[in-house]
PyMOL Python script that loads the backbone (N, CA, C, O; Angstrom):
from pymol import cmd

cmd.read_pdbstr("""\
ATOM      1  N   MET A   1      93.694  98.842 160.507  1.00  0.00           N
ATOM      2  CA  MET A   1      93.191 100.017 159.839  1.00  0.00           C
ATOM      3  C   MET A   1      92.842  99.696 158.384  1.00  0.00           C
ATOM      4  O   MET A   1      91.780 100.106 157.915  1.00  0.00           O
ATOM      5  N   LEU A   2      93.688  98.989 157.668  1.00  0.00           N
ATOM      6  CA  LEU A   2      93.436  98.667 156.264  1.00  0.00           C
ATOM      7  C   LEU A   2      93.032  97.210 156.051  1.00  0.00           C
ATOM      8  O   LEU A   2      92.733  96.810 154.926  1.00  0.00           O
ATOM      9  N   THR A   3      93.019  96.426 157.104  1.00  0.00           N
ATOM     10  CA  THR A   3      92.657  95.025 156.997  1.00  0.00           C
ATOM     11  C   THR A   3      91.210  94.887 156.566  1.00  0.00           C
ATOM     12  O   THR A   3      90.315  95.521 157.126  1.00  0.00           O
ATOM     13  N   ASN A   4      90.991  94.043 155.557  1.00  0.00           N
ATOM     14  CA  ASN A   4      89.666  93.742 155.021  1.00  0.00           C
ATOM     15  C   ASN A   4      88.972  94.959 154.414  1.00  0.00           C
ATOM     16  O   ASN A   4      87.743  95.008 154.382  1.00  0.00           O
ATOM     17  N   LYS A   5      89.729  95.934 153.937  1.00  0.00           N
ATOM     18  CA  LYS A   5      89.194  97.136 153.283  1.00  0.00           C
ATOM     19  C   LYS A   5      89.501  97.078 151.800  1.00  0.00           C
ATOM     20  O   LYS A   5      90.425  96.380 151.384  1.00  0.00           O
ATOM     21  N   THR A   6      88.731  97.808 150.993  1.00  0.00           N
ATOM     22  CA  THR A   6      89.019  97.993 149.575  1.00  0.00           C
ATOM     23  C   THR A   6      89.716  99.331 149.417  1.00  0.00           C
ATOM     24  O   THR A   6      89.228 100.353 149.900  1.00  0.00           O
ATOM     25  N   ILE A   7      90.865  99.328 148.738  1.00  0.00           N
ATOM     26  CA  ILE A   7      91.698 100.519 148.604  1.00  0.00           C
ATOM     27  C   ILE A   7      91.827 100.866 147.126  1.00  0.00           C
ATOM     28  O   ILE A   7      92.140 100.000 146.309  1.00  0.00           O
ATOM     29  N   LEU A   8      91.588 102.129 146.778  1.00  0.00           N
ATOM     30  CA  LEU A   8      91.791 102.630 145.424  1.00  0.00           C
ATOM     31  C   LEU A   8      93.005 103.543 145.440  1.00  0.00           C
ATOM     32  O   LEU A   8      93.086 104.476 146.240  1.00  0.00           O
ATOM     33  N   ILE A   9      93.957 103.263 144.541  1.00  0.00           N
ATOM     34  CA  ILE A   9      95.150 104.100 144.430  1.00  0.00           C
ATOM     35  C   ILE A   9      95.174 104.682 143.029  1.00  0.00           C
ATOM     36  O   ILE A   9      95.277 103.950 142.045  1.00  0.00           O
ATOM     37  N   THR A  10      95.079 106.006 142.943  1.00  0.00           N
ATOM     38  CA  THR A  10      95.183 106.659 141.638  1.00  0.00           C
ATOM     39  C   THR A  10      96.652 106.969 141.373  1.00  0.00           C
ATOM     40  O   THR A  10      97.386 107.373 142.275  1.00  0.00           O
ATOM     41  N   GLY A  11      97.065 106.777 140.139  1.00  0.00           N
ATOM     42  CA  GLY A  11      98.485 106.941 139.819  1.00  0.00           C
ATOM     43  C   GLY A  11      99.308 105.867 140.499  1.00  0.00           C
ATOM     44  O   GLY A  11     100.464 106.095 140.857  1.00  0.00           O
ATOM     45  N   GLY A  12      98.720 104.706 140.677  1.00  0.00           N
ATOM     46  CA  GLY A  12      99.309 103.660 141.503  1.00  0.00           C
ATOM     47  C   GLY A  12     100.476 102.902 140.927  1.00  0.00           C
ATOM     48  O   GLY A  12     101.052 102.058 141.614  1.00  0.00           O
ATOM     49  N   THR A  13     100.852 103.171 139.681  1.00  0.00           N
ATOM     50  CA  THR A  13     101.995 102.450 139.117  1.00  0.00           C
ATOM     51  C   THR A  13     103.289 103.247 139.242  1.00  0.00           C
ATOM     52  O   THR A  13     104.328 102.820 138.739  1.00  0.00           O
ATOM     53  N   GLY A  14     103.239 104.378 139.894  1.00  0.00           N
ATOM     54  CA  GLY A  14     104.438 105.194 140.117  1.00  0.00           C
ATOM     55  C   GLY A  14     105.228 104.704 141.308  1.00  0.00           C
ATOM     56  O   GLY A  14     105.023 103.586 141.781  1.00  0.00           O
ATOM     57  N   SER A  15     106.116 105.522 141.786  1.00  0.00           N
ATOM     58  CA  SER A  15     106.989 105.118 142.891  1.00  0.00           C
ATOM     59  C   SER A  15     106.212 104.855 144.175  1.00  0.00           C
ATOM     60  O   SER A  15     106.537 103.933 144.924  1.00  0.00           O
ATOM     61  N   PHE A  16     105.176 105.670 144.434  1.00  0.00           N
ATOM     62  CA  PHE A  16     104.367 105.441 145.642  1.00  0.00           C
ATOM     63  C   PHE A  16     103.672 104.086 145.585  1.00  0.00           C
ATOM     64  O   PHE A  16     103.751 103.299 146.529  1.00  0.00           O
ATOM     65  N   GLY A  17     102.994 103.819 144.480  1.00  0.00           N
ATOM     66  CA  GLY A  17     102.249 102.569 144.337  1.00  0.00           C
ATOM     67  C   GLY A  17     103.138 101.345 144.400  1.00  0.00           C
ATOM     68  O   GLY A  17     102.769 100.339 145.005  1.00  0.00           O
ATOM     69  N   ASN A  18     104.314 101.422 143.777  1.00  0.00           N
ATOM     70  CA  ASN A  18     105.231 100.285 143.785  1.00  0.00           C
ATOM     71  C   ASN A  18     105.815 100.013 145.156  1.00  0.00           C
ATOM     72  O   ASN A  18     106.326  98.920 145.398  1.00  0.00           O
ATOM     73  N   THR A  19     105.753 100.967 146.048  1.00  0.00           N
ATOM     74  CA  THR A  19     106.195 100.761 147.425  1.00  0.00           C
ATOM     75  C   THR A  19     105.016 100.404 148.320  1.00  0.00           C
ATOM     76  O   THR A  19     105.109  99.505 149.156  1.00  0.00           O
ATOM     77  N   PHE A  20     103.907 101.116 148.138  1.00  0.00           N
ATOM     78  CA  PHE A  20     102.740 100.960 149.000  1.00  0.00           C
ATOM     79  C   PHE A  20     102.039  99.613 148.824  1.00  0.00           C
ATOM     80  O   PHE A  20     101.663  98.976 149.808  1.00  0.00           O
ATOM     81  N   VAL A  21     101.863  99.177 147.572  1.00  0.00           N
ATOM     82  CA  VAL A  21     101.088  97.961 147.304  1.00  0.00           C
ATOM     83  C   VAL A  21     101.706  96.715 147.938  1.00  0.00           C
ATOM     84  O   VAL A  21     101.006  96.032 148.685  1.00  0.00           O
ATOM     85  N   PRO A  22     102.978  96.377 147.687  1.00  0.00           N
ATOM     86  CA  PRO A  22     103.514  95.166 148.311  1.00  0.00           C
ATOM     87  C   PRO A  22     103.551  95.232 149.837  1.00  0.00           C
ATOM     88  O   PRO A  22     103.308  94.232 150.514  1.00  0.00           O
ATOM     89  N   MET A  23     103.857  96.421 150.378  1.00  0.00           N
ATOM     90  CA  MET A  23     103.883  96.572 151.831  1.00  0.00           C
ATOM     91  C   MET A  23     102.485  96.358 152.417  1.00  0.00           C
ATOM     92  O   MET A  23     102.332  95.683 153.435  1.00  0.00           O
ATOM     93  N   THR A  24     101.486  96.925 151.781  1.00  0.00           N
ATOM     94  CA  THR A  24     100.109  96.829 152.278  1.00  0.00           C
ATOM     95  C   THR A  24      99.581  95.403 152.154  1.00  0.00           C
ATOM     96  O   THR A  24      98.917  94.910 153.065  1.00  0.00           O
ATOM     97  N   LEU A  25      99.867  94.738 151.042  1.00  0.00           N
ATOM     98  CA  LEU A  25      99.428  93.348 150.879  1.00  0.00           C
ATOM     99  C   LEU A  25     100.044  92.447 151.948  1.00  0.00           C
ATOM    100  O   LEU A  25      99.379  91.547 152.463  1.00  0.00           O
ATOM    101  N   ALA A  26     101.286  92.682 152.274  1.00  0.00           N
ATOM    102  CA  ALA A  26     101.979  91.844 153.260  1.00  0.00           C
ATOM    103  C   ALA A  26     101.586  92.167 154.695  1.00  0.00           C
ATOM    104  O   ALA A  26     101.412  91.265 155.514  1.00  0.00           O
ATOM    105  N   LYS A  27     101.446  93.451 154.996  1.00  0.00           N
ATOM    106  CA  LYS A  27     101.276  93.871 156.390  1.00  0.00           C
ATOM    107  C   LYS A  27      99.823  93.966 156.848  1.00  0.00           C
ATOM    108  O   LYS A  27      99.516  93.648 157.997  1.00  0.00           O
ATOM    109  N   TYR A  28      98.921  94.402 155.955  1.00  0.00           N
ATOM    110  CA  TYR A  28      97.556  94.705 156.393  1.00  0.00           C
ATOM    111  C   TYR A  28      96.482  93.782 155.851  1.00  0.00           C
ATOM    112  O   TYR A  28      95.358  93.815 156.351  1.00  0.00           O
ATOM    113  N   ASN A  29      96.772  92.958 154.852  1.00  0.00           N
ATOM    114  CA  ASN A  29      95.817  92.026 154.274  1.00  0.00           C
ATOM    115  C   ASN A  29      94.487  92.698 153.900  1.00  0.00           C
ATOM    116  O   ASN A  29      93.448  92.367 154.469  1.00  0.00           O
ATOM    117  N   PRO A  30      94.516  93.642 152.944  1.00  0.00           N
ATOM    118  CA  PRO A  30      93.280  94.289 152.518  1.00  0.00           C
ATOM    119  C   PRO A  30      92.401  93.318 151.736  1.00  0.00           C
ATOM    120  O   PRO A  30      92.884  92.311 151.218  1.00  0.00           O
ATOM    121  N   LYS A  31      91.119  93.623 151.655  1.00  0.00           N
ATOM    122  CA  LYS A  31      90.183  92.809 150.877  1.00  0.00           C
ATOM    123  C   LYS A  31      90.523  92.911 149.393  1.00  0.00           C
ATOM    124  O   LYS A  31      90.512  91.910 148.676  1.00  0.00           O
ATOM    125  N   LYS A  32      90.830  94.142 148.932  1.00  0.00           N
ATOM    126  CA  LYS A  32      91.142  94.370 147.529  1.00  0.00           C
ATOM    127  C   LYS A  32      91.907  95.675 147.388  1.00  0.00           C
ATOM    128  O   LYS A  32      91.648  96.641 148.105  1.00  0.00           O
ATOM    129  N   ILE A  33      92.861  95.693 146.449  1.00  0.00           N
ATOM    130  CA  ILE A  33      93.547  96.929 146.073  1.00  0.00           C
ATOM    131  C   ILE A  33      93.276  97.155 144.585  1.00  0.00           C
ATOM    132  O   ILE A  33      93.547  96.288 143.754  1.00  0.00           O
ATOM    133  N   ILE A  34      92.746  98.313 144.269  1.00  0.00           N
ATOM    134  CA  ILE A  34      92.471  98.688 142.889  1.00  0.00           C
ATOM    135  C   ILE A  34      93.472  99.769 142.498  1.00  0.00           C
ATOM    136  O   ILE A  34      93.581 100.799 143.163  1.00  0.00           O
ATOM    137  N   ILE A  35      94.201  99.523 141.412  1.00  0.00           N
ATOM    138  CA  ILE A  35      95.199 100.466 140.928  1.00  0.00           C
ATOM    139  C   ILE A  35      94.664 101.142 139.676  1.00  0.00           C
ATOM    140  O   ILE A  35      94.236 100.473 138.736  1.00  0.00           O
ATOM    141  N   TYR A  36      94.690 102.451 139.667  1.00  0.00           N
ATOM    142  CA  TYR A  36      94.307 103.213 138.481  1.00  0.00           C
ATOM    143  C   TYR A  36      95.538 103.937 137.971  1.00  0.00           C
ATOM    144  O   TYR A  36      96.235 104.618 138.724  1.00  0.00           O
ATOM    145  N   SER A  37      95.795 103.778 136.669  1.00  0.00           N
ATOM    146  CA  SER A  37      96.947 104.437 136.058  1.00  0.00           C
ATOM    147  C   SER A  37      96.654 104.720 134.595  1.00  0.00           C
ATOM    148  O   SER A  37      95.958 103.948 133.935  1.00  0.00           O
ATOM    149  N   ARG A  38      97.177 105.813 134.093  1.00  0.00           N
ATOM    150  CA  ARG A  38      97.021 106.138 132.682  1.00  0.00           C
ATOM    151  C   ARG A  38      98.061 105.426 131.830  1.00  0.00           C
ATOM    152  O   ARG A  38      97.894 105.329 130.614  1.00  0.00           O
ATOM    153  N   ASP A  39      99.120 104.931 132.434  1.00  0.00           N
ATOM    154  CA  ASP A  39     100.204 104.271 131.707  1.00  0.00           C
ATOM    155  C   ASP A  39      99.913 102.766 131.601  1.00  0.00           C
ATOM    156  O   ASP A  39     100.108 102.018 132.559  1.00  0.00           O
ATOM    157  N   GLU A  40      99.451 102.342 130.438  1.00  0.00           N
ATOM    158  CA  GLU A  40      99.044 100.948 130.254  1.00  0.00           C
ATOM    159  C   GLU A  40     100.194  99.964 130.421  1.00  0.00           C
ATOM    160  O   GLU A  40     100.000  98.870 130.950  1.00  0.00           O
ATOM    161  N   MET A  41     101.370 100.337 129.982  1.00  0.00           N
ATOM    162  CA  MET A  41     102.515  99.429 130.100  1.00  0.00           C
ATOM    163  C   MET A  41     102.885  99.188 131.564  1.00  0.00           C
ATOM    164  O   MET A  41     103.127  98.051 131.967  1.00  0.00           O
ATOM    165  N   LYS A  42     102.926 100.260 132.355  1.00  0.00           N
ATOM    166  CA  LYS A  42     103.220 100.102 133.788  1.00  0.00           C
ATOM    167  C   LYS A  42     102.106  99.316 134.485  1.00  0.00           C
ATOM    168  O   LYS A  42     102.375  98.527 135.391  1.00  0.00           O
ATOM    169  N   GLN A  43     100.863  99.532 134.064  1.00  0.00           N
ATOM    170  CA  GLN A  43      99.729  98.802 134.632  1.00  0.00           C
ATOM    171  C   GLN A  43      99.886  97.305 134.350  1.00  0.00           C
ATOM    172  O   GLN A  43      99.675  96.477 135.236  1.00  0.00           O
ATOM    173  N   TRP A  44     100.256  96.965 133.113  1.00  0.00           N
ATOM    174  CA  TRP A  44     100.449  95.576 132.718  1.00  0.00           C
ATOM    175  C   TRP A  44     101.590  94.943 133.517  1.00  0.00           C
ATOM    176  O   TRP A  44     101.469  93.818 134.002  1.00  0.00           O
ATOM    177  N   ASN A  45     102.703  95.680 133.649  1.00  0.00           N
ATOM    178  CA  ASN A  45     103.850  95.169 134.406  1.00  0.00           C
ATOM    179  C   ASN A  45     103.497  94.914 135.865  1.00  0.00           C
ATOM    180  O   ASN A  45     103.905  93.906 136.441  1.00  0.00           O
ATOM    181  N   MET A  46     102.744  95.822 136.458  1.00  0.00           N
ATOM    182  CA  MET A  46     102.363  95.664 137.855  1.00  0.00           C
ATOM    183  C   MET A  46     101.399  94.482 138.019  1.00  0.00           C
ATOM    184  O   MET A  46     101.481  93.746 139.002  1.00  0.00           O
ATOM    185  N   ALA A  47     100.500  94.306 137.070  1.00  0.00           N
ATOM    186  CA  ALA A  47      99.564  93.175 137.120  1.00  0.00           C
ATOM    187  C   ALA A  47     100.324  91.849 137.045  1.00  0.00           C
ATOM    188  O   ALA A  47      99.962  90.893 137.731  1.00  0.00           O
ATOM    189  N   LYS A  48     101.366  91.783 136.226  1.00  0.00           N
ATOM    190  CA  LYS A  48     102.184  90.571 136.131  1.00  0.00           C
ATOM    191  C   LYS A  48     102.923  90.302 137.447  1.00  0.00           C
ATOM    192  O   LYS A  48     103.084  89.151 137.853  1.00  0.00           O
ATOM    193  N   LYS A  49     103.361  91.362 138.098  1.00  0.00           N
ATOM    194  CA  LYS A  49     104.100  91.240 139.357  1.00  0.00           C
ATOM    195  C   LYS A  49     103.239  90.606 140.459  1.00  0.00           C
ATOM    196  O   LYS A  49     103.742  89.843 141.283  1.00  0.00           O
ATOM    197  N   PHE A  50     101.950  90.926 140.466  1.00  0.00           N
ATOM    198  CA  PHE A  50     101.056  90.434 141.502  1.00  0.00           C
ATOM    199  C   PHE A  50     100.075  89.397 140.978  1.00  0.00           C
ATOM    200  O   PHE A  50      99.033  89.155 141.589  1.00  0.00           O
ATOM    201  N   GLN A  51     100.404  88.791 139.858  1.00  0.00           N
ATOM    202  CA  GLN A  51      99.549  87.762 139.253  1.00  0.00           C
ATOM    203  C   GLN A  51      99.329  86.625 140.241  1.00  0.00           C
ATOM    204  O   GLN A  51     100.277  86.148 140.866  1.00  0.00           O
ATOM    205  N   GLY A  52      98.096  86.196 140.380  1.00  0.00           N
ATOM    206  CA  GLY A  52      97.763  85.116 141.292  1.00  0.00           C
ATOM    207  C   GLY A  52      97.280  85.584 142.649  1.00  0.00           C
ATOM    208  O   GLY A  52      96.733  84.789 143.413  1.00  0.00           O
ATOM    209  N   ASP A  53      97.465  86.842 142.966  1.00  0.00           N
ATOM    210  CA  ASP A  53      96.980  87.407 144.234  1.00  0.00           C
ATOM    211  C   ASP A  53      95.594  87.991 143.984  1.00  0.00           C
ATOM    212  O   ASP A  53      95.467  89.020 143.319  1.00  0.00           O
ATOM    213  N   GLU A  54      94.573  87.358 144.501  1.00  0.00           N
ATOM    214  CA  GLU A  54      93.189  87.771 144.251  1.00  0.00           C
ATOM    215  C   GLU A  54      92.868  89.167 144.806  1.00  0.00           C
ATOM    216  O   GLU A  54      91.887  89.788 144.396  1.00  0.00           O
ATOM    217  N   ARG A  55      93.679  89.647 145.719  1.00  0.00           N
ATOM    218  CA  ARG A  55      93.404  90.961 146.315  1.00  0.00           C
ATOM    219  C   ARG A  55      93.799  92.092 145.399  1.00  0.00           C
ATOM    220  O   ARG A  55      93.327  93.216 145.570  1.00  0.00           O
ATOM    221  N   TYR A  56      94.654  91.824 144.429  1.00  0.00           N
ATOM    222  CA  TYR A  56      95.135  92.860 143.517  1.00  0.00           C
ATOM    223  C   TYR A  56      94.262  92.902 142.283  1.00  0.00           C
ATOM    224  O   TYR A  56      94.499  93.711 141.386  1.00  0.00           O
TER     225      TYR A  56
END
""", "prot")
cmd.dss("prot")
cmd.show_as("cartoon", "prot")
cmd.util.cbc("prot")
cmd.orient("prot")
């Protein structure tokens, strides 16, 4: 269902995004996940967590 798809998550650095993103990357192998968040610090932290993964 999500394999090879591009996914946009708004508010993605909250509790939902922090659970959904790693599970989706591991289980469904999407083409790309785009995270949108107004909180720059959480965005930076999440980017560091998935650094090196071209899908993020």
